[in-house]
N, C-alpha and C positions, 0 to 999 in steps of 0.2 A: 827722215820725213819724206812722205810721198804725197803727190797731188793727183786730183782727178777733176776733170771738167765735164759736167753733164747738165744739159738743159739750162745754160746760163747760171749754173751754180758751181763755183770753184770750191772744192773740199780739200783741206789740208789735213793729213793724218800725222799726228805727233806721237812719238814713242819715247820711252825712257824718261830722261830729265831734260828740262829746258832751263839752263842756268848760265852763269857768267862764262863758263868754259866753252860752251857751244853756241851761245846766242848769236855771235857775229856770223858763224857759218850757217846757222839756220836762217838768219836774215837774208843772206846771199841766196840760199836755196829758194826762199820765198820769191825773191825778185826774179829769179830764173823761171820759176813756175808760172809767174804772172806775165812774163814778157810776151808781148805780141798776142795776148788772148783777151777776149771780150766776155764779160760776165756781169751779172747784176748783184749776186749774193756770194758771200764768202762764209763757208762753214768750217770752223776749226774743230776737228774731231779729236777730243782729248781721251778717248777710250783707252789708248795705250800710254798716256802720259802719267807718270808716277809722282813727279815733283816739278814745281815751277818756282823760280827765284825772281827777284826784282828785275834782273836783267832780262829774263824771259817775259816778264810782264810788259817791259818796254817794247819788246818785239811785237807783242799782241796789240798794244796801244797804237803802234805805228800803222798796223794793218787797219785798225778801226778808224783812225783818222783819215786814211786814204779811201777806205771803202766803208761808208756808214752802215750798210747792210751786212755787218759782220756778226756772226753768231757762234757761240761756243756750245758744243753738244757733247754729251757723254762724259762730262767731267766727274772724276771720282770724288768721293766725299772729302778726301784730304785736299785735293786741288780746288774743289769748290769752296772749301773753307778759306783758303788763301785768297781766292778771287772775291769772296764776300767781305773779308776783313779789309782788303785793300780798296774796296769801293767799285770793283769792276762790275759787280752785279747791278749797280745803279746806272752804269753808263752803257751797258750792252746786254743783250739777251744771253743768258747762261743757263744751260739745261744740265742738271745732274744725271749721271749714269743711273739707270734704274736697277734696283736690287732684283736679283733673279731668285725666284722661289720655286722649289720643286713641288709640283702637285700630283706627280705620278702615282703616289701611294696615299694621297689625301682623301678624306671622306667627302663625298659630294652631299651637301646638305640642302641644296636648292639649285634648280635649273630652269631657265626660261628661253625664249626665242633669242634674246640678245646676250645672255650671260650665264655663267655657271658659278656657283658659290661653293668653295671648298673650306673645310675645317683643317687648318694646319696643325694646331694643337689646342689645348684647352682654352687658351686665351686669344687665339688669333684665327680669323677667317680671311679668305681672299676671294674677291669677286673678280672673275676673269671674263673679259668681254670677247664675245665670239665674232662680232661684226664691226667693232670699232678699233681703228688703228691710229686714231688721231688723239695724241696726248692732250692737246688743247681742249678737245671736247670733254675728256675725262676730268681735266682740271676745272672746267666749268661746272661739272656735276659736284665736285668737292666743294666749290665755292657756294653752290646752292645749298648743299647739306649743312655747311657751317652757318649760312644765313638762317636756315630753318632752326638749327640747334640753338642759336643765341636768342631766338624768339620763342623758345619753349617747346618746339616740336621734338618728340623723343626720337632721336636719330642715333645710330651707331657712330662712335668716334672713329673717323678715318685718319690714317697716318700718312700714307704716301702712295704714289703710283709705283707699281712694280711690274716685272715681267714674269710670266708663268706660262709654260707650255708654248713658248714662242709668241704669246699674245700679251697685250696690256691688261693690267688688273689694278685693283685697289686693295690695300691691306687695312683691315679693321681690327680694333681691339674688341673682342666679344668674350667676356667672362662666361663660363659655362652656360650655354644657351642652346635652344632648338628652334626650328622654324615653327611658326604658328600652324602651318599645314601639318607638321608632325605632331604637334600638341593636340590638334583635333583628332588625328589618327590614333594616337597612343592613349588618349584620355577622353573617350567618347562621353563618359559620364560628366565631364566638365564642360560640355557643349554650351549650356546656358551662361555659365560664368565667362567663358572665352568669347562668346557672342557679344555679351554686354560690353566687355572691355574693347572689343573690336569696334562696336558702334561708337563708344566714347572716343576712341582714337580718331575715327573719321570726323566726328564733330569737333574735336580739338583742332585738327588740321584745318577744317573748313570754317572755323571761327577765329583763326589767328590772323591778324592783320599784317600785311607786308607791303611797304611802300617802296622798297628797293627796286630800282630799274633793272637790276641784274636778273630778277625773276620775271620770266616772260608772261605775256597775257594769253591765256589759253583760248579765249574767244577769237583772238586774231589767228591763232593757229588753226582753229576749226574753220574759219573763213578760207584759209589757205588750203585746208583739206578739201573743202567743198569745191574749190576750183579744179582739183584733180577729179573729183566725183562727177563734174560737169560732163565729161566725155561719156559717162554711162547712164545719165539721166535725161529724160525728156525735159525740155526747157521749162515747162510749167512746174515740174517737180523741183528742178534746180532753183527756180525763182522762189518757190514756197520755202524750201530749205534755207535759202538766203535770208528771207524775211524772218523766219523763225529764229535763226541764230542771232541776227541783229536785234531781235526783240528781247534777248536774254539780258537781264540787268548786269551791268558791270559791277564787279566786286574786287576789292583789294585783299581778299582772304586767300589763303593757300589752297591749292588743289594738288594732291600728290600725283594723280594721273595714272597710277599703276599699283594701287594699294591692295593687291591680292595677297593671300596668306603665305605665299612663298617669299614675299618681299618684306615680311615682318618676322623678327626674331623675338622669342620669348626668353627673357633673362630674369629669373625669379618671378616677381610680380609685374615686371615691366614689359611693355611692348616697344620694340625699337625698329625703326625703318632702316633698311640697308640699301635701297635703290632710289636715288633721288634725281636721276637724269630727266625724268618727266615732270619735275616740280615746276609749278606755275602758279598764277593767281587768277581768280575768276569765280564764277558762280558754282555752287555745289552740284548742280545738275551734271556738270562735266565729270565730276568725281564719280558719281553714281553710274553714269553712262560708261565710264572707263572700267568700272568693276563688272558691269553686265557682260562685257565682251568675253573675258576668260571664263567666267562662271556659267554663262548661258549661251552666248552667241557662237562661240567656237564649236560648240557641240552640235548645233542645230543642223548643219549641212554635212558634218563629218562625225557620225556617231563613234564614240570611243576616244574622241580628242581630249575630253576632260581627264580621262584616265591616263592618256599619253602625256599631256602637257602638265596637268596639275597633280597627277598621281592620286586622284580621288575619284570615286564614282560620280557619274553625271548627276544622279539623283541628289547626292549630298551637295554638290556644287550649286545646283539650282535652288535647293532648299536654303542653303546658306545665304545666297544672294537675296532671296525673298525675305528671309528673316532679318538680314541686315537692313534692307530698305524699310521694312515694317518697324524695326527698332529705331531707325533714324527719324522716321516721321511720327512714331508713337501710335501708328495705326496701319491697317491695310488700306492702301489707296491705289486701286487698279488703274485709274486714269493717270495718276502721277507716274506709275511704272511704265505705262504706254508712252508717255511723253519723254521719259528718260530713254526708252528704247529707240525713239526717233533719233536722238543724238548718238546713241550707241551704233545704230546702223549707218549713219553718216560716216562714223569712224571706221566701221567694218568695211564699207565699200571702198573708202580711201585706202585702208590697210591692204586690202586684197589687190587693188589696182597697183599699189606701190610695191608690195612684197611677193604677191602670188598672182600675177596678172593672168596666168594661164588657168587658174582655178575657176573655171566657168560655173561650176556647181555652187561654190560659196558666193561668188559675185552675184549670180542670178538670184540665189536664195535671199541674201541680205538685201538686195535691191528690191525684190518682190515684197518682203516684209516691210521695208521702209515705205514703199509706195502705198501699201495697204493702210499703214498708220497715218500717212499724210492725207489720205482720203477721209480719215475719221476726225482728225484734230486740226484746229486752226490756230492753236497756240501751244507753247511748251511751258506754260506757267505751272510750277509744281508747288506753289504756295509758300516758298521760302526765299 
């Protein structure tokens, strides 16, 4: 065993076996590692531990009793099963070692700003996060996905968190499927059918009630976004945006928040969602505004961005967005589209300030279009 103290965290690294033959010696080594040191947290790294007996468990329990903030990390499946059966997972935080999946030769079937989706084999895909290193945040997404699934939202079945290419990911079971983007691309004659199913998916999401507090309120999130936008807006426009967002009726229905065609998999006749980290609850205007961003707004100040990000021509993306909204409302409603655009540009100003602060062209373009719409409309009532 070796120890390491860093930033008030004492980490103990165990190797081999922790059993009745060496438990007393390990116990003494732990006392020596702790002697004269001050720390708040103890991490027990089990990545090298192959077996633990009841004597070893008593060593761990002793540490836990003395240091309440004791955590076990990187426990193999075999060791985790012992900890689970003996009740240790109920009295302390235990993290399993993540399965490592090789994606070097896997097919990329979807890619966005935050993640890449790989097909591992016919039955399995892996979503690898580019900018998330917090397993807790990913676990939250899986809980959201399960919450949506039990309420009837068609989501892919997620199994576990994995490591791939040195990053965190999620493994999904996906029987032979393609992305909706590729379905549009490969089967242009099926556009009306795919469009109608896409509209129905959005309506299904936006009419499904959810009262669980784990699902965040998207209106509150937009109020937080607006606080970031405040630095780029004149006060009169900030105040008007604040008034408009506050006027949006509260809803306890789902909003996916990023339901573009690369986050939808087509499996036979079914559409399945694979990206649930933006799942929230609120008014459908937030759903439609979120769709406008990749399909329309990303292209406006950076021609070619639709082809780069969505792998589809800008003309197709703009048409798809307009057709989706028309299908959603059952008619062409230019005023409703403008009001949706107001919410979209609040998001775009926030996104640019948060992720691309030096992109003055996009920031000024989105801000200019937002102000022009604010000068034309005094409400964001879209009739639903």
